C-alpha positions in Angstrom: -5.7 14.4 5.1 -5.9 13.4 8.7 -4.7 10.1 10.1 -8.2 8.9 10.9 -9.2 9.5 7.2 -7.0 6.4 6.0 -10.3 4.8 5.1 -10.8 7.0 2.3 -7.7 5.6 0.6 -9.2 3.2 -2.1 -6.7 1.4 -4.3 -7.5 -0.4 -7.5 -5.9 -3.8 -8.6 -5.1 -4.8 -12.1 -8.3 -4.7 -14.4 -9.5 -7.6 -16.3 -11.3 -7.0 -19.6 -14.2 -8.7 -21.1 -13.0 -10.2 -24.5 -15.5 -8.3 -26.2 -13.9 -5.0 -25.0 -17.2 -3.7 -23.8 -16.5 -3.7 -20.0 -14.0 -4.4 -17.3 -14.0 -5.8 -13.6 -11.6 -4.4 -11.1 -11.1 -4.9 -7.3 -11.4 -1.7 -5.1 -9.8 -2.1 -1.8 -9.6 0.2 1.2 -8.5 0.1 4.8 -11.3 -0.3 7.4 -10.7 0.8 10.9 -13.6 -0.9 12.5 -12.6 -4.3 11.0 -8.8 -3.4 11.5 -8.4 -5.1 7.8 -8.6 -4.3 4.3 -12.0 -4.7 2.7 -13.0 -4.7 -0.9 -15.1 -5.9 -3.6 -15.2 -6.5 -7.4 -16.7 -3.8 -9.6 -18.0 -4.1 -13.2 -17.2 -0.8 -15.2 -18.4 -0.4 -18.7 -16.4 1.5 -21.2 -19.3 4.1 -21.4 -18.7 4.8 -17.8 -21.5 2.6 -16.1 -20.4 0.9 -12.8 -21.9 -1.7 -10.5 -20.8 -3.7 -7.4 -20.4 -7.3 -8.6 -19.6 -8.9 -5.3 -20.0 -8.5 -1.7 -17.3 -10.5 0.0 -15.1 -9.2 2.9 -12.0 -9.0 0.6 -12.4 -9.8 -3.0 -9.3 -9.4 -5.3 -7.6 -10.4 -8.4 -10.5 -10.8 -11.0 -9.8 -12.6 -14.3 -12.2 -13.2 -17.0 -12.0 -16.7 -18.7 -10.9 -16.5 -22.4 -14.5 -17.1 -23.6 -15.9 -14.4 -21.4 -18.4 -16.6 -19.7 -16.7 -16.9 -16.3 -15.1 -14.6 -13.8 -12.5 -16.1 -11.3 -11.3 -14.1 -8.4 -9.9 -14.5 -4.9 -11.8 -14.1 -1.8 -10.6 -13.8 1.8 -12.9 -14.1 4.8 -12.1 -12.0 7.8 -8.8 -13.5 9.3 -8.7 -16.1 6.5 -6.5 -17.0 3.7 -7.4 -16.0 -0.1 -9.3 -19.0 -2.1 -10.3 -19.1 -5.5 -13.9 -18.5 -6.5 -15.8 -18.6 -9.7 -19.1 -16.8 -10.9 -20.9 -16.4 -14.0 -19.8 -13.3 -16.0 -23.3 -12.1 -15.9 -23.6 -12.5 -12.2 -25.0 -15.0 -9.6 -23.8 -16.7 -6.4 -20.0 -17.2 -6.6 -18.7 -20.8 -6.1 -15.7 -21.7 -4.0 -13.1 -23.6 -6.1 -10.1 -24.2 -3.6 -9.4 -24.7 0.2 -5.7 -24.5 0.4 -4.4 -24.2 4.0 -2.2 -21.2 3.5 -4.5 -19.7 0.4 -3.9 -19.2 -3.1 -1.5 -16.8 -4.9 -1.3 -16.5 -8.7 -3.4 -18.5 -11.1 -4.5 -18.7 -14.6 -7.1 -20.0 -16.7 -6.7 -22.5 -19.6 -7.6 -21.3 -23.3 -10.5 -23.7 -23.3 -11.7 -22.4 -19.8 -11.9 -25.9 -18.4 -8.8 -26.0 -16.1 -7.2 -23.5 -13.5 -3.6 -23.7 -12.6 -2.7 -21.9 -9.4 0.3 -21.6 -6.9 -0.3 -22.3 -3.2 2.1 -22.7 -0.4 2.1 -26.2 1.0 2.8 -26.4 4.9 5.1 -29.0 6.2 3.1 -31.4 8.3 3.1 -30.2 12.0 3.3 -26.7 11.1 0.9 -23.8 10.4 -2.0 -25.5 12.2 -2.0 -28.7 10.2 -1.7 -30.6 13.6 -4.6 -29.8 16.0 -3.2 -28.4 19.3 0.2 -27.4 18.0 0.7 -23.8 17.8 3.6 -22.0 16.5 5.5 -22.1 19.9 5.1 -25.8 20.1 6.2 -26.9 16.7 9.4 -28.8 16.1 12.7 -27.0 15.7 14.0 -25.9 12.3 17.2 -26.9 11.2 18.6 -24.1 8.9 21.1 -25.0 6.2 20.4 -22.3 3.4 20.9 -18.7 3.0 17.2 -18.1 1.9 15.1 -19.5 4.6 13.1 -16.5 5.6 11.2 -13.6 3.8 9.8 -10.5 5.3 6.1 -10.7 5.4 6.1 -14.3 5.0 8.4 -15.8 7.7 10.1 -19.2 7.3 9.9 -20.3 3.6 11.5 -23.8 3.3 8.8 -25.3 5.2 5.9 -24.0 3.2 7.1 -24.0 -0.5 5.0 -22.5 -3.2 3.9 -25.4 -5.5 1.7 -25.5 -8.7 -1.8 -27.3 -8.9 -4.5 -27.6 -11.3 -8.1 -27.8 -10.6 -11.1 -28.3 -12.9 -13.4 -25.3 -13.5 -16.6 -26.2 -11.4 -20.1 -26.6 -12.9 -21.7 -23.4 -11.8 -25.1 -25.1 -12.4 -24.7 -27.8 -10.1 -26.6 -28.4 -6.9 -24.8 -26.7 -3.7 -22.7 -29.1 -1.6 -24.9 -31.6 0.2 -23.8 -33.7 3.2 -24.0 -37.4 3.0 -27.3 -37.6 4.5 -28.7 -35.2 1.8 -29.1 -32.1 4.1 -27.8 -28.8 2.7 -24.9 -28.2 5.0 -25.2 -25.0 7.2 -21.7 -24.8 8.5 -18.3 -25.1 6.9 -16.2 -28.3 7.4 -13.6 -27.3 9.9 -9.8 -27.6 9.4 -7.3 -26.8 6.5 -8.3 -28.7 3.5 -11.5 -29.9 5.0 -13.8 -28.7 2.1 -11.8 -30.6 -0.5 -11.6 -33.8 1.6 -15.6 -33.5 1.9 -16.2 -32.9 -1.7 -17.4 -29.3 -1.1 -14.8 -28.0 -3.7 -13.2 -29.8 -6.5 -10.0 -31.9 -5.8 -6.8 -30.1 -6.8 -3.8 -31.9 -8.3 -0.2 -30.9 -7.1 2.1 -30.7 -10.0 5.3 -29.8 -8.5 7.2 -31.0 -5.4 10.8 -29.6 -5.8 12.3 -27.8 -2.7 11.8 -24.3 -4.3 9.1 -21.7 -4.8 7.2 -22.3 -8.1 5.7 -19.0 -8.9 3.6 -17.0 -11.7 2.1 -19.9 -13.5 0.5 -19.4 -17.0 -0.8 -21.7 -19.6 0.8 -21.8 -22.9 -1.2 -20.5 -25.8 -2.5 -23.8 -26.8 -3.1 -24.9 -23.4 -0.8 -27.9 -23.5 1.9 -26.8 -21.2 2.2 -24.5 -18.0 4.9 -21.9 -17.8 6.2 -20.7 -14.4 9.2 -19.1 -12.5 11.5 -21.0 -10.1 15.0 -21.0 -9.1 16.0 -24.7 -9.5 19.6 -24.5 -10.4 22.5 -26.0 -8.3 23.4 -22.8 -7.0 20.0 -21.4 -6.4 20.6 -20.8 -2.7 23.7 -18.8 -3.5 22.6 -16.5 -6.4 19.7 -14.4 -7.3 19.3 -16.3 -10.5 15.8 -17.5 -11.5 14.6 -19.3 -14.6 11.4 -19.6 -16.7 10.3 -23.4 -16.9 7.8 -25.3 -18.7 5.9 -28.5 -17.7 3.3 -30.9 -19.2 -0.3 -30.7 -17.8 0.5 -33.5 -15.5 3.6 -31.9 -14.2 5.9 -34.1 -16.2 8.6 -33.2 -18.9 10.1 -30.2 -17.1 12.1 -27.8 -19.3 14.2 -24.9 -18.4 13.8 -22.2 -20.9 16.1 -19.5 -19.7 19.9 -19.0 -18.8 20.9 -21.7 -21.2 24.5 -20.8 -21.6 26.9 -17.8 -21.8 28.3 -15.3 -19.2 25.0 -13.5 -18.6 23.0 -14.6 -15.7 19.3 -13.4 -15.5 16.8 -13.1 -12.7 13.8 -14.1 -14.6 10.1 -13.5 -14.0 6.6 -12.7 -15.3 6.4 -15.4 -18.2 3.8 -14.3 -20.8 3.3 -16.3 -24.1 2.2 -14.4 -27.1 -1.3 -14.6 -28.4 0.1 -16.2 -31.8 1.9 -18.8 -29.6 5.3 -18.1 -31.3 7.1 -16.2 -28.5 7.5 -16.4 -24.7 8.0 -12.9 -23.4 9.6 -12.5 -19.8 11.1 -9.9 -17.6 14.7 -10.2 -16.5 17.7 -8.3 -14.6 21.2 -9.1 -15.8 22.8 -10.2 -12.4 26.4 -10.3 -13.9 28.5 -13.6 -14.0 28.3 -13.8 -10.1 24.5 -13.9 -10.1 24.5 -11.4 -7.3 25.1 -7.9 -8.7 21.5 -6.7 -8.3 22.3 -3.1 -7.3 20.3 -0.5 -9.6 19.9 -3.3 -12.3 17.0 -2.2 -14.4 14.5 -4.8 -15.4 14.3 -5.5 -19.3 11.8 -7.2 -21.5 13.0 -10.5 -23.2 11.5 -12.6 -25.8 12.6 -16.0 -27.1 10.9 -18.1 -30.0 9.4 -21.3 -28.5 10.5 -23.2 -31.3 14.3 -22.2 -30.4 14.5 -21.2 -26.9 18.4 -20.4 -27.2 17.6 -17.5 -29.4 16.8 -15.1 -26.7 16.4 -11.5 -27.4 16.4 -8.4 -25.2 13.8 -5.9 -26.4 14.5 -3.0 -24.1 17.7 -1.0 -23.1 18.3 -1.5 -19.4 20.6 1.7 -19.3 17.5 3.7 -19.8 14.2 1.7 -19.5 13.0 0.0 -16.3 10.2 -2.6 -16.1 11.0 -3.4 -12.5 8.2 -1.6 -10.6 4.9 -3.4 -11.5 6.9 -6.4 -12.8 4.0 -7.8 -14.9 3.5 -8.3 -18.6 0.0 -8.0 -20.2 -1.1 -10.0 -23.1 -1.9 -7.7 -26.2 -1.8 -8.3 -29.8 -0.7 -11.5 -31.6 3.1 -10.8 -31.0 3.0 -7.7 -28.6 2.6 -7.2 -24.9 2.0 -4.3 -22.6 4.7 -3.4 -19.9 5.2 -0.7 -17.2 8.1 1.6 -17.2 9.1 3.8 -14.3 10.9 7.1 -15.5 11.2 10.3 -13.7 8.5 9.6 -11.3 6.1 8.5 -13.9 4.5 5.1 -14.3 4.4 4.6 -18.2 2.6 1.9 -20.0 4.4 0.6 -23.2 3.4 -1.5 -26.1 6.4 -3.7 -27.4 6.4 -6.3 -30.2 8.6 -9.3 -30.5 10.6 -7.3 -33.1 11.4 -4.7 -30.3 9.0 -2.1 -31.7 7.7 0.1 -28.7 4.9 2.7 -28.5 4.3 4.6 -25.4 0.6 4.4 -24.7 0.5 6.3 -21.3 2.9 9.0 -20.1 3.0 12.0 -18.0 2.1 12.8 -14.1 0.4 9.4 -13.8 1.6 6.1 -12.3 -0.1 3.1 -14.2 -0.3 0.2 -11.7 -2.3 -2.4 -14.0 -3.6 -2.9 -17.5 -5.7 -5.1 -19.7 -6.0 -5.4 -23.5 -8.6 -6.7 -25.8 -6.6 -7.4 -28.9 -3.7 -5.2 -29.7 -3.1 -2.1 -32.1 -3.9 -4.1 -35.3 -7.2 -5.0 -34.2 -8.2 -1.7 -32.6 -8.9 -3.4 -29.3 -9.3 -1.5 -26.1 -6.6 -1.0 -23.5 -7.8 -0.2 -19.9 -5.5 0.8 -16.9 -5.7 1.2 -13.3 -3.8 4.3 -12.0 -2.9 6.6 -9.3 -2.1 10.3 -9.8 -1.6 13.4 -7.4 -5.5 13.5 -6.5 -6.4 9.9 -7.0 -5.3 6.9 -4.9 -6.9 4.4 -7.3 -9.1 4.4 -10.3 -9.6 2.8 -13.8 -9.5 4.5 -17.2 -9.5 3.6 -20.9 -6.6 4.7 -23.0 -8.1 7.2 -25.5 -5.5 8.4 -28.0 -2.6 9.9 -26.1 -4.6 10.3 -22.8 -6.7 8.6 -20.3 -10.3 8.9 -20.1 -11.5 7.9 -16.4 -14.0 5.3 -16.0 -14.6 5.4 -12.2 -14.2 7.9 -9.3 -13.4 5.7 -6.3 -11.3 8.7 -5.0 -14.2 11.2 -4.9 -14.5 11.2 -1.2 -10.8 11.5 -0.7 -11.0 14.8 -2.9 -14.1 16.2 -1.2 -13.4 15.3 2.4 -9.7 16.3 2.4 -7.6 19.0 1.2 -4.9 17.7 -1.3 -1.9 19.7 -1.5 -0.5 20.2 -5.1 2.7 18.2 -6.1 4.9 20.9 -7.4 7.8 19.4 -9.6 11.2 20.9 -9.1 14.7 20.3 -10.1 17.7 21.7 -8.1 21.4 21.3 -8.6 23.8 19.2 -6.4 27.3 20.9 -5.6 29.0 18.8 -8.4 26.3 20.1 -10.9 23.9 16.9 -11.0 20.3 17.7 -11.3 18.2 16.5 -8.4 14.6 16.1 -9.4 11.6 15.9 -7.0 8.5 17.5 -5.6 7.3 20.0 -3.1 3.9 19.8 -1.1 3.0 23.1 0.6 0.5 23.5 3.5 -2.4 26.1 3.4 -1.4 29.6 4.4 1.5 31.9 3.6 3.8 30.6 6.1 6.7 30.6 7.2 6.1 26.7 7.3 8.4 24.3 9.0 10.0 21.8 6.5 10.2 18.3 6.5 12.7 16.5 4.2 11.1 13.0 3.7 13.8 10.5 2.2 12.4 7.3 0.4 13.6 3.7 0.8 15.1 1.5 -1.9 17.5 3.0 -2.3 16.5 2.0 -6.0 13.0 3.2 -5.8 11.4 6.5 -6.6 9.1 9.1 -5.4 6.4 10.0 -8.2 3.2 11.4 -9.4 0.9 9.0 -7.6 -1.2 10.1 -4.5 1.2 9.6 -1.5 -0.6 9.7 1.8 2.4 10.5 3.9 3.0 13.8 2.1 -0.8 14.6 2.4 -0.9 14.0 6.0 2.0 16.1 6.8 1.0 18.9 4.7 -2.4 19.0 6.4 -0.7 19.2 9.7 1.1 22.4 8.5 4.4 21.1 7.1 6.1 21.9 3.7 7.0 18.5 2.5 10.2 17.8 0.3 10.4 14.6 -1.8 13.2 13.9 -4.1 15.1 11.1 -5.9 18.7 11.4 -5.0 21.5 9.4 -6.8 20.9 5.9 -6.0 17.1 6.3 -6.9 15.3 4.5 -9.8 13.9 6.0 -12.8 16.9 8.0 -14.0 18.9 5.1 -15.8 21.3 2.5 -14.2 24.2 4.8 -14.0 22.0 7.2 -11.7 21.3 4.2 -9.4 24.7 2.4 -9.4 26.8 5.5 -8.4 26.1 4.8 -4.8 27.4 1.2 -5.0 30.0 1.0 -2.3 29.6 4.7 -1.7 26.5 5.1 0.4 26.2 8.3 2.3 28.3 10.2 -0.4 26.5 12.0 -3.4 23.0 10.8 -2.2 23.7 12.9 1.0 24.7 15.7 -1.2 21.5 15.5 -3.5 19.1 15.5 -0.6 20.6 18.5 1.0 21.0 20.4 -2.3 17.1 19.7 -2.7 16.4 21.1 0.6 18.7 24.1 0.1 17.1 24.6 -3.5 13.5 24.5 -2.0 14.5 27.0 0.9 15.7 29.4 -1.6 13.0 28.8 -4.1 10.0 29.0 -1.7 9.5 32.2 0.6 7.0 30.3 2.7 9.5 27.9 4.1 11.2 28.6 7.6 14.8 27.7 7.1 15.5 27.6 10.9 12.8 24.9 11.7 13.7 21.8 9.8 12.9 18.1 10.1 14.3 14.9 8.4 12.8 11.5 8.2 12.7 8.4 6.2 12.1 4.6 6.2 14.5 1.6 5.2 17.1 3.1 3.2 15.5 6.4 4.0 16.0 5.6 7.6 19.6 4.9 6.8 20.1 8.2 5.2 18.3 10.1 7.8 20.7 8.6 10.3 23.6 9.4 8.2 22.4 12.9 7.6 22.0 13.8 11.3 25.5 12.4 11.9 27.1 14.9 9.6 24.6 17.8 9.5 23.3 19.6 12.6 20.8 21.9 11.0 17.7 19.8 11.8 15.6 20.4 15.0 14.6 16.5 15.1 14.6 13.6 13.1 12.6 10.3 12.7 14.5 7.0 11.8 12.1 4.4 10.6 12.7 0.7 9.9 16.4 1.7 9.1 19.2 -0.1 7.5 21.6 1.2 10.3 24.6 -1.1 10.7 25.5 -3.2 7.6 27.8 -5.7 9.3 25.0 -6.9 11.7 22.5 -6.8 9.0 24.2 -9.6 7.2 23.2 -12.1 9.6 19.9 -10.6 10.7 18.2 -9.6 7.6 16.4 -11.9 5.2 18.4 -10.3 2.4 21.4 -9.6 4.4 23.4 -12.5 3.1 24.0 -10.5 -0.3 22.6 -6.9 0.2 25.3 -5.4 2.2 28.1 -6.6 0.3 26.7 -5.6 -2.8 25.9 -2.0 -1.6 28.7 -1.2 0.9 31.5 -3.7 -0.2 33.4 -6.4 1.7 36.5 -4.3 3.0 35.7 -3.8 6.7 37.3 -0.3 6.9 35.4 0.8 3.7 32.0 -0.5 5.1 32.8 1.7 8.3 32.9 4.7 6.3 29.4 4.0 5.0 28.0 2.8 8.3 25.6 5.1 10.3 26.1 3.1 13.4 30.0 3.8 13.4 29.1 7.6 13.1 26.6 7.7 15.9 28.9 9.4 18.3 28.4 12.5 16.1 24.5 12.5 16.5 23.0 15.5 18.5 19.7 15.7 16.9 16.7 14.3 18.8 15.7 11.2 17.0 12.4 9.2 17.1 13.0 5.5 16.1 10.1 3.7 14.6 10.1 -0.1 14.1 8.1 -3.3 13.7 8.6 -6.4 15.8 8.3 -8.9 12.6 10.5 -6.8 10.3 12.8 -9.3 8.7 14.0 -6.8 6.0 15.4 -4.5 8.4 15.3 -6.4 11.8 14.4 -4.8 14.8 17.9 -5.2 16.5 18.8 -2.3 13.9 16.4 -0.2 15.8 17.1 -1.4 19.3 21.0 -0.9 19.1 20.7 2.7 17.7 18.1 3.9 20.2 20.1 2.4 22.9 23.2 4.1 21.8 21.7 7.4 21.5 20.2 7.2 25.0 23.6 6.2 26.5 25.1 9.2 25.0 22.4 11.5 26.1 20.6 12.2 22.9 16.9 12.9 23.1 15.2 9.8 21.8 12.3 7.5 21.8 11.5 4.1 20.2 8.0 3.2 19.0 7.7 -0.7 18.4 4.6 -2.0 16.5 3.7 -5.7 17.4 2.6 -8.1 14.5 3.9 -5.8 11.8 6.6 -6.2 9.1 8.6 -3.9 7.0 5.4 -2.9 5.1 3.8 -1.3 8.0 3.3 2.3 6.6 2.1 0.8 3.3 -0.1 -2.4 4.2 0.1 -2.7 7.9 -3.2 -3.0 9.9 -5.3 0.2 9.5 -5.4 0.8 13.2 -1.6 0.6 13.4 -1.3 2.9 10.4 -3.3 5.5 11.9 -1.4 5.1 15.2 1.8 5.4 13.4 0.7 8.8 11.8 -0.5 10.0 15.2 2.8 9.3 16.8 4.8 10.9 13.9 2.5 14.1 14.4 3.1 14.1 18.1 6.9 14.0 17.7 6.8 16.8 15.2 4.4 19.0 17.4 7.1 18.7 20.1 10.0 20.0 18.1 8.3 21.8 15.1 4.8 22.8 16.4 2.3 24.4 14.0 -1.2 25.8 14.2 -2.7 22.7 12.8 -0.2 20.5 14.8 0.3 22.4 18.2 2.8 21.6 20.9 1.2 19.2 23.4 -0.6 17.3 20.8 -1.4 13.9 22.4 -2.0 10.3 21.0 -5.6 9.1 21.7 
């Protein structure tokens, strides 16, 4: 894959399955370089393989059938606009706009009688975010900060635009189109946030919550009489990571907290999902210890509580070995069962779990399941469909057929025909202390010898896996052998594997990545052991910076959006108030022994520093200070700064910036590790 081919990367959202199990609808989204945005529409796919484009909006996502199968709701965003709810007949027709929220709509659900929608939307404080004509961001009133949690990467300030819950009636899709007061069909949209609702062009929404907290993930109870949601409303909500599942009446009254009702266990709860029979509430949670802050490598478990006795909370999965923390959703299934997503050794498995804790693995193997839908559960023989990615597929949908997947779409056909996809070769090598290090190798064309790139993932509690990875394919197409491994500290191998680097960063994790490098060099004759590069982002940026301070075999390095100085990170990052102390500890001397910035005097390797201006997770000061220190001590270095981008640049940044990022990365490697496909002197257009 070449950098200018990122438009071939079509991804699929979670599917919605018609209640009769005959067809699904899925959003297929891709980067568009001309629009410099992400575009996509909804597709209807039948279980016998038929397919048709259902909508033609600029960016249509998050489809959901109504319980009776008559309606389809989804989110639509216009160019430069915020996502709003739309409704359309399941049989087709013209979509009707349902909301006009100033900052857009996030999660939503449809009542069992298909008459009411509940949704979450951020409510801007008056005078901010365009709510007052002529007052831009630079002219807004100052913000008085009194909390730890006041910003979030990709979102900015949060306390002045809390996520609240609303209900709105499902519109009559047979009604006349919006007419102005003088009876003429309105040709232009009313201007300003909320104007459509004020003028009657969309139904009036009713706000249900007002607390100074984010209210998220709303769902109706099985009988439709209550609304369940996630929020951190406790007295210490600002000083812990604890969150709860709450319940309110349809008018917002009678608020009840359903979780964390006693004992030493403190949970970070999310993803409420009532069972189809109405007896159980399933939810995901991580045990944060009595402090409410110990999040390091805490696997996410599935819990259930009987709604007639909320104190009888039951954990249904073993967090030591099973982790539902990647997709972080629960899918309704049978009367008392749900579908959940387990990450394990690079796989994204789909499991069915009952309220009794009985577990059945539906999908496993070299695949990453990213979404699912069910039409009834195992007892009824209902269908289960999934969205997924695998080594040659950036996103498609399939039906679970016995122990395998039967593909229903081929959105990645052009990706396979127009690019060379290097094989993911699974390998396990051994660290100095005998620990196995699991990962993958992607080789370029030809017999070599090829220069080698050791690419380190972020997290650290994350994993490389079997899904299509554009980074590896771009580098392999440019002539590099690419090494991807999951060192200790990574997810997918149990909590102990992840927690071993707590207050020990840069120890066994460094041993592991170097062991994987050495194992691959010995294993593959086509690799050039004298031409090596190392790179990574976020925690991968940390371990890259740490590596080149301790090992000088690499010809060059790329340090991207790095966690580079734990002490300054405490005050500058959106998560700094808890992250650094949990990962590197509180003793200053011990922190220094894990701090790349404290070891920067040992760096001799040329280093390319890449960062985004609006990165609140690993703030740009981390990169600026690292770059300046390298330059002052005479190390060859450059810094590439992307305006308007956040920590998610490489995954969801603007398509043009993503292409430019690849171009600059290849330019850097062409300078220090040239190949026939990426020769010295390669320039960025």
